[in-house]
Backbone bond lengths (Angstrom), bond angles and torsions (degrees), N, CA, C in turn:
res aa  C-N    CA-C-N  psi(-1)  N-CA   C-N-CA  omega(-1)  CA-C   N-CA-C  phi
1 X - - - 1.442 - - 1.529 109.46 -
2 X 1.313 117.14 131.28 1.461 121.51 -177.89 1.520 111.25 -93.38
3 X 1.317 115.13 146.06 1.461 121.83 177.86 1.523 107.92 -86.86
4 X 1.334 117.55 125.80 1.464 119.68 179.91 1.534 111.70 -67.26
5 X 1.319 115.63 139.60 1.459 122.50 177.30 1.526 106.62 -123.38
6 X 1.333 115.54 114.20 1.459 120.97 -175.73 1.519 110.56 -101.93
7 X 1.331 116.40 143.50 1.460 121.18 175.44 1.517 108.08 -97.89
8 X 1.330 115.82 130.43 1.452 122.65 178.74 1.525 106.47 -132.50
9 X 1.325 116.32 102.27 1.468 122.87 -174.27 1.528 108.23 60.04
10 X 1.328 117.43 -119.89 1.467 120.09 -179.06 1.528 112.17 -101.93
11 X 1.327 116.21 19.95 1.464 121.26 -177.73 1.531 110.57 -124.56
12 X 1.309 114.66 161.30 1.457 121.27 173.93 1.524 108.22 -112.83
13 X 1.303 115.02 142.39 1.457 121.96 -177.99 1.525 108.48 -122.71
14 X 1.337 115.11 125.31 1.455 121.34 -179.34 1.523 108.24 -126.57
15 X 1.314 116.72 126.03 1.462 120.86 175.15 1.527 107.17 -122.49
16 X 1.306 114.87 108.65 1.464 120.43 -178.98 1.529 107.09 -83.28
17 X 1.325 116.12 117.83 1.463 121.15 -170.47 1.530 114.35 -104.24
18 X 1.323 117.76 2.71 1.463 120.20 -179.58 1.522 108.81 -150.62
19 X 1.324 115.04 163.34 1.459 120.59 177.69 1.528 108.57 -63.47
20 X 1.315 115.71 137.92 1.460 120.66 -176.63 1.521 111.81 -89.27
21 X 1.326 115.44 137.78 1.464 119.61 167.73 1.527 106.51 -97.82
22 X 1.313 117.01 171.38 1.461 121.09 -174.90 1.524 112.31 -59.80
23 X 1.315 117.47 -44.80 1.468 121.13 -177.38 1.531 111.21 -65.37
24 X 1.325 117.15 -42.79 1.467 120.94 179.29 1.521 110.44 -63.85
25 X 1.326 116.75 -40.08 1.466 120.81 179.69 1.529 110.94 -63.33
26 X 1.321 117.04 -44.00 1.463 120.09 178.74 1.527 111.39 -66.26
27 X 1.320 116.74 -39.09 1.466 120.54 177.83 1.528 110.28 -64.65
28 X 1.339 116.57 -40.79 1.459 121.49 177.00 1.524 110.57 -59.96
29 X 1.332 116.41 -44.95 1.465 120.74 178.96 1.526 110.20 -56.12
30 X 1.296 116.47 -50.12 1.468 121.39 -179.12 1.532 111.16 -63.85
31 X 1.331 116.78 -45.15 1.467 121.16 -178.58 1.526 111.40 -62.87
32 X 1.332 117.61 -43.50 1.456 120.37 -177.68 1.524 110.98 -65.89
33 X 1.316 117.15 -44.85 1.462 119.57 179.94 1.525 110.95 -63.37
34 X 1.314 117.06 -39.95 1.468 120.92 177.00 1.526 110.16 -62.70
35 X 1.329 117.08 -42.83 1.467 121.52 -178.18 1.534 111.24 -66.97
36 X 1.335 117.36 -38.11 1.467 120.42 175.96 1.521 109.52 -60.42
37 X 1.314 115.97 -45.79 1.466 120.93 -179.82 1.526 111.13 -64.82
38 X 1.308 116.48 -45.19 1.461 122.77 -176.28 1.537 112.18 -65.46
39 X 1.327 117.65 -37.79 1.464 121.59 -173.85 1.528 113.56 -101.98
40 X 1.320 117.23 -8.75 1.472 122.24 -174.15 1.526 111.50 57.06
41 X 1.306 116.29 33.76 1.468 121.24 179.37 1.526 109.59 -62.76
42 X 1.328 116.09 139.95 1.462 118.50 177.74 1.521 112.49 -109.14
43 X 1.330 116.79 9.49 1.447 121.27 176.59 1.517 111.66 -154.26
44 X 1.335 115.33 148.47 1.465 121.67 179.35 1.521 108.26 -138.09
45 X 1.323 116.46 131.33 1.458 121.31 170.94 1.525 107.08 -112.29
46 X 1.328 115.98 123.12 1.462 121.36 178.23 1.522 107.68 -113.69
47 X 1.325 115.92 112.86 1.456 121.63 -179.72 1.526 109.54 -96.60
48 X 1.337 115.34 119.71 1.468 119.73 -178.46 1.529 111.17 -117.11
49 X 1.322 116.41 28.05 1.463 121.60 -179.24 1.526 112.51 -53.45
50 X 1.319 117.66 -37.50 1.462 121.37 -175.62 1.525 114.08 -79.14
51 X 1.323 117.48 -6.32 1.466 120.44 -179.30 1.527 108.60 -90.79
52 X 1.333 115.33 114.82 1.461 121.01 -177.93 1.525 113.25 -89.51
53 X 1.314 116.49 -26.86 1.457 120.57 178.33 1.517 108.45 -147.10
54 X 1.330 115.43 162.18 1.453 120.71 -175.99 1.528 107.87 -145.18
55 X 1.325 116.68 136.70 1.466 118.50 177.78 1.527 109.54 -95.93
56 X 1.317 116.37 176.74 1.462 120.73 -173.04 1.528 112.03 -63.97
57 X 1.320 118.53 -37.58 1.457 120.42 -179.09 1.529 110.81 -68.20
58 X 1.324 116.99 -45.90 1.469 120.88 -179.72 1.529 109.62 -64.53
59 X 1.338 117.56 -38.63 1.458 121.24 177.51 1.520 110.77 -61.49
60 X 1.331 116.60 -42.42 1.466 120.33 178.45 1.522 110.63 -64.92
61 X 1.321 117.85 -43.90 1.459 121.19 179.30 1.530 110.41 -61.62
62 X 1.332 117.26 -42.09 1.458 120.70 178.96 1.535 110.34 -61.93
63 X 1.330 116.60 -46.10 1.467 120.42 176.47 1.517 111.71 -59.98
64 X 1.329 116.44 -41.83 1.467 120.59 178.76 1.519 111.69 -64.79
65 X 1.333 117.00 -41.64 1.471 121.22 179.20 1.526 110.14 -59.46
66 X 1.326 115.96 -43.36 1.461 120.63 179.92 1.525 110.32 -62.33
67 X 1.324 117.09 -48.94 1.463 121.08 -178.75 1.524 112.04 -65.66
68 X 1.315 117.34 -40.13 1.468 120.75 179.11 1.526 110.88 -66.47
69 X 1.325 116.35 -39.23 1.466 120.36 178.03 1.521 110.31 -62.06
70 X 1.325 116.27 -42.57 1.464 120.68 177.85 1.528 111.02 -61.70
71 X 1.326 116.09 -41.74 1.463 119.59 178.62 1.529 111.94 -61.28
72 X 1.311 115.72 -27.76 1.465 120.75 179.47 1.532 111.46 -89.73
73 X 1.334 117.05 5.65 1.456 121.04 174.07 1.514 115.72 91.45
74 X 1.317 117.89 12.89 1.467 120.77 -178.98 1.523 110.52 -106.84
75 X 1.316 116.53 129.31 1.458 121.08 172.79 1.526 107.80 -76.86
76 X 1.332 116.08 144.54 1.460 121.02 -176.26 1.523 110.29 -121.77
77 X 1.328 115.65 135.57 1.459 122.22 171.52 1.527 107.12 -121.84
78 X 1.321 115.81 128.75 1.462 121.57 176.12 1.523 107.28 -102.10
79 X 1.319 116.83 130.56 1.460 120.07 -179.96 1.527 110.62 -121.59
80 X 1.330 114.44 153.89 1.457 120.74 172.29 1.514 115.88 73.96
81 X 1.325 117.56 30.02 1.468 119.02 179.93 1.528 109.30 -68.92
82 X 1.317 116.03 120.60 1.465 122.24 178.72 1.530 109.58 -77.24
83 X 1.341 118.22 153.78 1.470 120.96 -178.38 1.535 113.96 -52.84
84 X 1.327 117.51 -45.00 1.470 120.07 -178.57 1.524 111.49 -64.29
85 X 1.314 116.35 -35.31 1.465 120.59 178.53 1.523 109.71 -68.72
86 X 1.324 117.44 -43.51 1.468 121.27 178.64 1.529 110.49 -59.69
87 X 1.325 116.23 -44.67 1.466 120.88 179.53 1.525 110.33 -61.12
88 X 1.327 116.65 -46.62 1.465 120.73 -178.86 1.523 111.35 -62.17
89 X 1.323 117.29 -45.21 1.467 120.37 -179.90 1.524 110.98 -58.10
90 X 1.317 117.47 -44.94 1.466 121.35 -179.89 1.523 110.77 -67.09
91 X 1.334 117.16 -44.23 1.462 120.41 -179.65 1.521 112.03 -62.46
92 X 1.334 116.68 -32.23 1.464 120.60 -179.78 1.525 112.54 -85.69
93 X 1.327 116.48 -3.36 1.457 119.75 178.66 1.522 113.47 75.20
94 X 1.320 116.56 21.47 1.463 120.00 177.26 1.524 106.13 -80.40
95 X 1.318 115.48 103.20 1.459 120.40 -175.94 1.515 112.30 -79.09
96 X 1.302 115.32 122.26 1.460 120.73 175.40 1.526 108.76 -115.74
97 X 1.330 115.55 36.62 1.459 121.15 -174.57 1.529 112.81 -57.50
98 X 1.307 117.45 -44.97 1.464 121.33 -175.81 1.521 112.32 -94.84
99 X 1.322 117.06 10.95 1.458 120.71 -175.76 1.523 109.60 -95.63
100 X 1.313 115.61 131.83 1.453 120.81 175.65 1.520 108.71 -76.61
101 X 1.321 116.07 140.40 1.462 120.32 177.56 1.527 108.97 -131.81
102 X 1.323 115.20 158.08 1.457 121.41 176.57 1.525 107.80 -150.10
103 X 1.315 114.95 157.97 1.460 119.57 -177.86 1.525 112.82 -69.38
104 X 1.330 116.96 -37.01 1.462 119.08 -178.19 1.527 110.63 -141.84
105 X 1.308 114.69 174.46 1.456 121.79 -174.94 1.526 112.36 -62.03
106 X 1.321 117.01 -42.96 1.466 120.61 -179.40 1.531 111.11 -60.65
107 X 1.330 116.59 -47.09 1.457 120.40 179.24 1.528 111.14 -67.50
108 X 1.319 116.39 -32.46 1.457 120.52 176.99 1.515 112.59 -64.76
109 X 1.324 116.78 -42.37 1.467 120.75 176.97 1.520 110.94 -64.74
110 X 1.337 117.15 -40.81 1.456 120.92 177.68 1.518 110.48 -61.18
111 X 1.334 116.17 -45.55 1.454 120.91 -179.26 1.524 111.14 -63.53
112 X 1.322 117.65 -41.07 1.457 121.08 179.17 1.525 110.50 -63.78
113 X 1.305 117.68 -43.98 1.464 120.97 179.29 1.532 111.30 -63.50
114 X 1.344 117.13 -36.66 1.468 120.43 175.37 1.515 110.49 -63.44
115 X 1.327 117.11 -45.08 1.457 121.79 -179.11 1.533 111.67 -63.89
116 X 1.305 115.95 -33.88 1.467 120.26 -179.08 1.530 111.95 -85.00
117 X 1.329 115.56 -1.73 1.453 120.27 178.49 1.519 113.79 72.67
118 X 1.294 116.69 31.55 1.465 120.76 -178.00 1.524 111.15 -102.78
């Protein structure tokens, strides 16, 4: 099952609505990078509100997606990080130091627009 990636002005919006398996996570990584390239998006909001837990592979893929998106010139905001996910990311050493975060999708879009100077 593919994760929908929506274009909103010059940004991409992703809302992950189910727990990710390894194959879906890798497909998402490929799809998002392709969409950034195809649309020249300069911002991405990834909403993970529906994800209650995350394993080490999915955490690594998420970290990689963020770093790869940045390399392609897109700022990334992660929204809706649940407490268990935050704990797992830190315990696994997945550094999100330079990553913008917000509690919900609306605040994430606001933060992205501020970062992009819009």
